[in-house]
N, C-alpha and C positions, 0 to 999 in steps of 0.2 A: 504493500500500500504506500502510495506517495502522499506526502503532506506539503502544505505551504508553510514556510517558516519566515519569521520576521526577526531581524537582528537590529534592535535599536542601538544608536550610537550618538556620541557627542556631535553637535552640529559642526560641520566642516570636515568630518571624517568619512562621510558616506562613500566617496570614491575609493578611499583606501580599503574600507570593509568590503566593498564590491569586488575590488581586485583580489583581496584575500580569498573570498569565496570562489572566484573563478579559478584561482590557482589550486584550490582544493577540489576542483572538478565538480562543483555544485551546478545544478541545472537552473536555467531560466532566471538568472540573477538580474535584479532590477533595483536601482537605487532611487529612493525618494527622500524628501526632507526628514532628516532625523532617523531614518531606518533604511535597511536593505532587505528585500524579499528574495527568497529562493525556494526551489522545490527539491524534494528529496525524500528518502526513506529513513528507516531507523538508524542505519549506519551513518547517515549524514547528520542526524541529530547529535550522535556521539562525536563524530569528526569535527563538526563546527564548534561544539563546546570545548573540546580539548585543544584545538589548534588556533582559534581566532585570537589575534593579538589586540585588535583595535575595537571590536564590537563589545557591547555592554552585557548582552545576554542573548539567548536563543529562545524565542517564543514560538510555540506551535499555534498557527492560525486556525481557530475552530470555525469561524464564520463572520459574516459582515451583513448588516442590514440597516435600513433607515429607521430612526427612532425619534419621532417628533413628540411622542407622549409616552408616559410610563406603561400604558397598556400595550403600545406598539413594541416597546422594549421587552416587556415580559413575554409576549407571544413570539417575538423573534428569537429570544434566547432559548425559550422552551422548545422551539422547533429544531434546535441544533442537536447533533448526535453525541451528546455528552457520554453516553454509555460506552461508546467506542474507546474512550480514553480513561474514564474514571471508574474504578471497580466499586463493588458494593460497599466496601468499608473505607474507601478513599477519603482523605481530607481535602476539602475544596474551598478554602477561604477566598474572598473576593476583594480586589483593590483596583484602582484605576484613576482616570482623570477625564475631564470634559472641558472642551474649549470651543467657544463660538457656537454653542448649542442651546436649545430650549431646556434640555435636561441638564441643569448646571449643579444640582445638589449631589455631591459625591456620596454622602451617606445614604440618600434615598436610592440612588442608582445601585449602590452595593446591595441594599436590601432586596430590591426588585430582581436583580440578577441572581442573587443567592437563592431566592425563593423559586425562580423559574427553573434553575438547574436542579434544585431539590425535587421539584414536582416531576420533572422529566425522569430523573433517576428512580424515584419511587414508583412511577408507572412502569418503567422498564424492568425493575427488579421486583415488582409486586410486593412492595413494603409500605407500611404506614409511617415509618420513621427511619432516618438514616443515622447510624451511630457515629460515622466518621472516626472509627477507632483504629484504623490501620496505620502503619508506619509511613506509607507513601503519601507525599504531599503533591497535590495538583493545584498549585496556586493559579487561580483564575485572574487574569488581568483584562481590563476593558479600556478602550480609548474611544471617546465620543467626540468626533470632530465635525463641526458643521452639520450636526444632526445625523451623522453616519456613525453607527456603533460597530466597532470591531472587537471580537472576543478572542482571547488567547489563553493558552495554558503555558506557564513558564517551565521550561525544561532545565534551566540552569540552577535555580536556587539563589545562592549568593551571586552577585554580579560577577561577570567574567574578569573584572579588574582585580578581584580577590584571588590572586594567584596562589596564595598560601605562604609566601615568603616574607610578607610584611604584616605581622599581627598588630604592630603599633608603629605608625609613622612618626616623623619628627614634627616640628612646627610647620603648618601650612603644607602638607604633603601633596605631591603631584600624583594624580591618578595614573595607575599603571598603564591603562589603555592609551592615555594621552602621551605618556612617555614613549610608548611603543610607536605611536604615530609620528612623533618627532624623529625617532631613529629611522623610520621608514621613509619619511619625507627627505631626510638627508641622504638617502640611498646608501646607507652604510651596509657593507657586506663582509666586514671583518678584516679588510685589507689595511686601512690607514689607522693612525693613532686617533683615539677618541678621548676627549677630556671634558669633564663637567666641573668647573671651578666652584659651583654653588650646589654641591651634590645632595645636601640634606641627608635624608635616609637612604640615599643611593639608588633611587628608582631608575633614573636614566642610564647610568652605567650598567646596572643589572639587566635592564631591558635590551641594551646594546649587546651585552654578552650573550643573552638568550637568542637574539636575532642572528648574531655571528655563528652560533652553534646550530642554528635552526632548531632550537629546543622548543617544543610545544609548551605554551604557558599554562595549560590546564592539566599537566601530568601529575601534579602533587596535590590535587584537590578532588572533591567529590561533587556530584551534580544531583539535583532533585530527581531527574529521570532515571537515575541508576536504581532507584527503589520501585520504579513502575513495573508491574508484573508482565507487561507486554514488551519491555525492553530487557532482553536477556543479558545476563552478566557477560556472556561471551562477546556480545557486540562491543562493550566497553573495553574488554581485555584486548580484542583484536585492534580496535582503534588506537589504543595506547601503544601496543606493540608496533603498529605501523608508524606511529609518530616517532617512537624511539629509533626505528630503523632509518629514519631520514636525518638523524642527527649526525654531526661531524665535529671534529675538534681541530684546533689549530693554535698558532701562536698569535695571540691578540694583545694589542697595546691599548688597554682601557683603564682610564684613571679618573678618580673622583676626589675632589678636595672640598673641604669646608672649614670655616674658621672655628667652629664649635667642636671640641673633642667629643662631646656626647653624641653628636651626629655621626662622627666617623665610627665610633664604636657600634652605633645602631646600624649603619650602612654595612659594616663588616659582618654583623650577625645576619642581616637580611641576605647578603650575598651567599653566606654559608647555607642558609635555609634554601635558597634558590639553586644551590649546587653549582655556582659559578665563581666561588671565591678564588679559585686558582687562576682565573682569567681577568680579575679586576683588582686594581690596587686603590686603596683609599688612604689618604694622608690629610692630616690637619694642615691647612694652608690658607693664606689670605688671597682671595681672588684678585684683589687690587694689585698684587705683586706677581701675577701670573706670568711665567716666562717659559718659552720652549725654543731651543736652538735648532732643532731639526726642521727641515722644510716639509710642508704639507701635513694636513691633519684636519680633524673636525672638532669644533667646540659645540657641544649640545648642552644647553643649560636653561634653567628656569630661575633666574635671580629673584630676590625678594621684590614684591610689587610696591610696597608702601601701605596699601590699605589692609593688608592681611597680617604682616608680621613686624612692621616698623613704620615710622613716619615717612611721608613722601620725600622730605628733604634729605633724610638719611639715605634713602634708596637712590635718589638722584646723585648724591655725592659718590656712592659706590659705583653707579653707572659711569660717571665721569672718569673715575680712577681706573676702573676696569677697561674702559674704552682706550685710555692712554696705554695701559699695559699690553693690550692685544695689538696695538699699532706696531709693535716690534716683531710680530710674527711674520714668517715667510711663507706665503702661499697657503694659508689656512682658510678653511670655510667655517662659517658660524651659523648656527640655527638657535636663536634665542627667543624664548617665550616670555612675553611681558604684557601686563594690562595697562601699563603706564602710557598715556597718550603722547607724552613728550619723550618717549624712550630714545628715539633716534637723535634728537637734539642733545639730550644729556649724555648719551653714549658717545656722541661725536662722530658717528658714521651713519651714512644713509644706506638703508638696506636696498639690495637689488630687487627684492621681491618681498611682499608681505602676504600672509595667509591668516584669515580670521579663524580662530578656534575658541573653544570654551573649556576652561578648567573648572569643572563643576558648573556653577552658575555665573562664574566670572568671565566676562568677555575679554579675550586676549588677542594679540597678534603674534604670529611666529615671524620674526624678522630674519630673513635669509641673506647671508653674505657669502658669496662664492665667486 
């Protein structure tokens, strides 16, 4: 049986996620605002969860219908084949969002959808009451946009940015999926030196190492769909074995620096948990004194913005000093993420290209120098 899946992603990353899915040989890949759709079977559910670097989760699309009233929503949801996915004892909590629609009350939408699914399952299983006592979780998600309701079941559980190597980030941590996107946009393949002078808890260097090794980011975690009775364990075992078979090793020059000793210790622990500690060096260092004598390399970094971890004037002073430091570099490329609208002026270098991205809810630009 083939399913339609939806991979939500941070705005600005749709093209990268679509490219990832095509490289995984997924079918009928199509990018939309904030999500990428594709078609596939059970093995593709496992493969997407284990291998995607830039997507946020993998949602199974159950159905879509117009919903101008709560009655329309109830009937549309009840008409969907929930029994094909949710077993008699399955847990099926409901959450979602509504934008630009008549049905704007989220709690009311949750209640209606929950009731409709329950009524459908009780009829199919010939029960008066559903215990929801099983281990398996079938998290229902809904999105109502311009009066069109789309119903999903979440196959991932925790978001795909939860790789399992960073149980606790430092101050203002960068989401792993966005760090992976920066690495991908820089076209890093493990050949040149990579430096992050503002490494924090080490996310960018760790994601760079994982990309260089072609290590699947979901190998060290579990997913909701692993507990589903119709998703055999063998499917997940084969998908993880296939991902491991695609890995390779090499001599990589990946470095992260941070002025805070506590961040360096945390970054080293995260790299160890990610299994890349032998490929990444972390050192306590001041980014404003950054120097490299060798020609060619990449700086991938997310310096402090001002509104998140320090005052803007302090951030601007760091930008100026860091900009002066990198002026001594010979033929290096830089990909720097910042939400500061005056970054180029204070950094002292005009980017060749900018790309709008979001770090959580913070609107940023990726400033590209090459």
